[in-house]
C-alpha positions in Angstrom: -3.3 2.6 -4.4 -4.6 -0.8 -1.9 -1.8 -2.5 -2.6 0.6 0.5 -1.2 -1.5 0.9 1.5 -1.1 -2.9 2.5 2.8 -2.9 2.0 3.3 0.0 4.1 1.1 -1.1 7.1 3.2 -4.6 6.4 6.0 -2.9 7.2 4.6 -0.6 9.6 4.1 -4.5 11.6 7.1 -5.5 11.6 8.8 -2.5 14.1 9.2 -4.2 16.9 11.7 -1.7 18.9 14.0 0.7 19.2 16.8 0.6 16.1 19.4 -2.1 16.9 17.5 -2.1 20.7 19.8 -4.0 22.5 23.0 -3.7 20.7 25.8 -2.3 22.4 29.5 -3.1 22.4 31.7 -2.0 25.2 34.7 -2.1 24.6 33.8 0.5 21.4 32.4 3.7 23.2 32.4 5.4 20.0 30.6 2.6 18.3 28.0 3.3 21.0 27.8 7.1 20.3 27.2 6.2 16.6 24.4 4.0 17.3 22.8 6.2 19.9 23.2 9.2 17.1 21.2 7.0 14.8 19.1 5.8 17.2 17.8 9.9 17.8 18.0 9.9 14.1 15.6 6.8 13.4 13.5 7.0 16.2 11.2 10.1 15.0 11.0 8.1 11.4 9.8 5.2 12.8 7.4 7.1 15.2 5.7 8.9 11.5 5.6 5.9 10.1 3.9 4.3 12.8 1.4 7.8 12.8 0.5 7.1 8.9 -0.2 3.6 9.9 -2.4 4.4 12.8 -4.2 7.0 10.0 -4.6 4.8 7.5 -5.8 1.4 9.9 -8.3 4.7 11.6 -9.3 5.5 7.7 -10.3 1.7 6.9 -12.1 1.7 10.3 -9.6 -1.0 11.8 -9.6 0.6 15.2 -7.3 -2.5 17.1 -4.9 -2.0 14.6 -4.8 1.6 15.2 -4.3 1.3 18.6 -1.5 -1.3 17.9 0.6 1.6 15.9 -0.3 3.9 18.2 0.9 1.7 21.1 4.2 1.3 19.8 5.1 4.7 18.5 4.5 6.2 22.4 7.0 2.8 23.6 9.3 4.2 21.4 9.0 7.5 21.6 7.3 8.2 25.3 8.0 12.2 24.6 6.2 12.4 21.2 3.5 14.5 20.9 2.3 12.9 17.8 2.7 9.7 19.4 1.1 10.9 21.9 -2.1 12.4 19.6 -2.2 9.0 18.0 -2.7 6.7 21.1 -5.3 9.4 22.3 -7.3 9.4 19.1 -7.3 5.6 19.0 -8.5 5.2 22.3 -10.9 7.5 22.2 -12.1 6.2 18.8 -12.3 3.1 19.8 -14.9 4.1 22.8 -12.3 3.8 25.7 -13.2 7.7 26.8 -11.2 7.3 29.9 -7.9 5.3 28.2 -7.8 8.6 26.5 -7.7 11.2 29.0 -5.3 8.8 31.2 -2.9 9.1 28.4 -3.1 12.3 27.7 -2.7 13.7 31.2 0.4 10.9 31.6 1.9 12.2 28.5 1.6 16.1 29.9 3.0 15.0 33.6 5.8 12.8 31.8 6.8 16.2 29.6 6.6 18.4 32.8 8.7 16.1 35.1 11.3 15.0 32.5 11.8 17.8 30.3 10.0 20.6 32.2 8.1 21.0 29.4 4.2 21.5 28.0 2.5 19.6 25.7 2.1 21.2 21.7 -1.0 22.8 20.8 -2.3 20.7 19.1 -2.3 17.8 22.0 -3.8 20.3 24.7 -6.9 21.1 22.1 -7.5 17.3 21.6 -7.2 16.6 25.4 -9.5 19.4 26.1 -12.1 17.7 23.8 -11.7 14.4 24.9 -12.3 15.9 28.2 -15.1 18.5 26.7 -17.1 14.8 26.5 -17.5 16.0 22.0 -17.7 12.5 19.5 -14.6 12.0 17.9 -14.2 12.9 14.6 -12.8 10.3 12.1 -10.2 11.6 9.7 -10.0 15.0 11.6 -6.3 14.6 11.8 -5.5 12.6 8.6 -3.5 15.3 5.8 -3.6 14.2 2.0 0.4 14.1 2.8 -0.1 11.6 5.0 -2.1 9.2 3.2 0.8 8.9 0.8 3.3 6.1 2.1 6.6 6.4 1.5 8.3 5.3 -1.5 5.4 6.0 -3.1 5.3 4.6 -6.6 8.2 1.8 -5.8 6.0 -1.2 -4.6 8.1 -4.1 -6.2 11.0 -2.6 -4.6 9.2 -3.1 -1.7 7.1 -6.2 -2.0 10.8 -8.0 -2.7 11.7 -6.9 0.8 8.8 -8.4 2.7 10.0 -11.5 2.3 13.8 -10.6 3.5 12.5 -9.2 5.9 9.9 -11.6 7.2 12.9 -14.3 7.2 15.0 -12.0 9.2 12.8 -11.5 11.6 12.4 -15.3 12.3 15.8 -15.7 12.1 16.7 -13.0 15.0 20.0 -12.0 13.3 20.8 -8.8 11.8 20.5 -7.8 9.2 20.6 -4.8 6.7 18.2 -3.6 3.7 19.5 -0.9 1.7 17.0 1.4 -1.1 18.8 3.2 -3.2 17.5 5.0 -5.8 16.1 8.8 -6.4 
């Protein structure tokens, strides 16, 4: 299980930004529309992966890594309640209560101004706990399902993708890795 967690965190660490972030073909508006649809579909998935990585890092007591993954999640989707909660928790657990409150309040203000919406009940409750000065509950929001890495049992397949992924990142050239199976 420890190896699977390491592989999962390694893959989460490879998230560098939005799906195909700087890719656009001005002469092909339908391609750009298709790509934007893919981004809308993949961003919540990537944020969920980063959220799981936050939980795993938190379980291992690795606060800097937890904060890193949480920051990435918020950068990818600044309107995601789960990403905002991950960042607030990571800041709070690291001892930065003012930073956690600022992050929560900034998230609420962003939702209000951009979407005329409010944070969900869990996010509001977390902001209230932080504001009340309570001590953070470590692992309180990590569920058993979140502890299980995606593609559980596919360690060999995942471990073969790591060298390829590292080479692609180092070369700064686009690539596509397709995993197929059940």
